[in-house]
Steps between C-alpha positions, in 0.01 A plus 500: 500500500798496265669248726491138392532393861255236605293710739323236701316639797498339840173315545291656772153381592378802690742775403556677173841624388627826359611449139836625384511806281715515188764706675465303825414821687234306687644185647292190557438407863250314717235757596495577871817304581824655621844375597617668820859488622561566870813658637752285685376620838412293810154657516439402138609142566268480798214643296555247219464214747133585560275487195216678680714788626670521163169534319377761745821700464476505120119523482510206264446126471828310522508261205854368536817547704846456348682507830849445359474834321294694761223519241126463526244494220180682592157551351311827517174604341538471123304825453782688673755644260847349508652841571275552801560150636878522465504844661294371791716191549820703495371726776581219742840591646609135495436460127801539272298500178176378342429423136238327282502120475614509138418228249775348284485301176711262303701662219424251222361599161264244349616272217341198338625154580744331265839344499804717459863423550669661797653781297581694816743229604638418153400712201601343169266711288190291557160647420276584792125438516429840341718419200787726603838356404747531784852635478747227584691571820240731650457291814640475853795282385425228752627196308862601556416580863372142547851375424595673826194416713140393453396630841493380858241361740663722762360817336149593614291721267163638611238546231267760650202457274188288440662192651666203332360179358735293714379180329598616149744250342746778416477662843453221753872422518595861573220615730623561855397247762540631852715243685362621832144412398554156348553153642354374827467703818568374853157335507547328167268731310578636155643847569376633167138503618504460878382855566819582691765761424773237521786726390368789713527755222152636569328315213322169555569218250665727243633213292537679163423856606200699621184663368418860602210565259274524804751691705287489812490120487797373297534132416782256438391414144670722237370303201481715188139553394585749224813381317711814519720392790562160339598670172755715682625199696560299184726771361695515825528128563329262260664163567768435240544125518164337432516513120160668458338841514708808568823579677563798723803719542582267791471124459541472875370751753248524783192714431271600788144612431397817681149554368298819542344535154170319446348301214425826317854631544420763764615550857520760775770702666462310826540170316807628316666608825434163662621310191826696489550461874443125465762475225737693725422273794582179315828642369440554128806661342317590179143632490321511164217754477302509175222730620426865564238769547383733771664823602806553714473296819736558790392167651586311181829685466584407859427132426727511195768670709475225763546244225810665358643562846472126558725444198244437225511629144155643422426467128191687378312553174535856369136499386305473175370854450757603238591797720813643658548394861737793553197726456214279613628241750360147495503309827657292642766529227559875556551501876828674595624187679844357447517166321174531310555403137236642266452311173379611156390261224646445152380294203687236300654764273648699786242779495357651814149355523230750406327447834811511718573781741848646490710747697861608459534548876254252648475196268821303516507258206298307246407132462291286263134580555308452173351162406673309777411132527483346846305281742153587626258347750358155443821361354468706182701750299418834341654800326465830682645849476574777748764637730368217718671259265820707486535515879552126563778490239689744721400320821627180341836648407536641853439149637746349251764750607443417867535132418850572371594765755283444810688754711409799285294766675176620344670830415775309319246290311314811385819674393619190313176456309488865394867532406508181290198563279531482124446847358194539276418815297133481601594515869759778470370799694197298601653305790784548745720240333382546144516125462352151507563262791777253407547184707842404367640850547361511852662169596835599347482868605551610141412868462631542144169445322338772705728744318436372146230436239 
């Protein structure tokens, strides 16, 4: 494939997967598995309450039920074609739609380890690990923004990804700790591991987040076993007052881990839906999504819509195929849902990254995404590239803006970020704004630079 995207396939012990074609005409999904959405009808609700009757009605094995969304995940014979299975499932008059259980991947491009200054936050013309000399000022202009605010512990950002190393020295201070699942319960037991849903949010002992890799049996441990989610988290909120390591766009913030991508960087549609719904449930106002793949999914679009209807800004990687999302949509970034912000990647000279997707109508702005240095699992650091790395820069600025103006709606945050970008020639005609995210402009509502350069 011409894409530099790290195409890591979900590990399956007994099932094979369909590989992606160069033009993504065949989308990767779990063979024999389908996501089925039922209509909001009393008969459908009654049917969903009985796993046996549900399976008989759909002529399928019921793998999982996502009751909050009227969704079930079913398994049918893998030798049956997807078209035949979907047609059969949709013949049920109570079914609204059925679609493959798509597989999604992180949007990182591989890069070798090595120290690099955080040029995306403050570019003074330093040389990156590939020997490319940066152009001073091509950054998100966050140092001036920090004179206004360095973030707030009242802002909750969900990193929907491979999890977070919540013991990392640069992350531990800013990882969310659920107050309803900590301390002692009425019997004197530690609420963090007493096996009780103390805060009654539907998730037992979700201290730092939840893990939906095994969507049929999710767990309360969202520890990052890949590194990708921790890298994104460091850009959003690496702790800025410990004198070591890296600093994020926010020195102070709360980051919740909503994990659905596994140690290989792959995850399923059902896991993605549950991870987004969890982030919505706990009240995240910014959701950072550095992943993509699969075809159009109505179920995933509905989950994103629920998130934005709850007031969240949904920031998503545009993709690393080097293609035009106006012509060939990349999901979830291309869903026609209000308050999605789709992010392209630039290098330290202000050029659109060779791997980055673009789209004058569907990709909103650019952010640093080449040779970005940040935290990874195990307390380490690494330099990675991809629209995955660009996305958390935007998520971070959204959180910084909400720290200063907590009453802004998600629509106002999106409009502010787009209208206050710094214009870049490489992004003109390639993104909606034609510009690079700018933290200081966003906090001061300065739209002048979007008209210049």
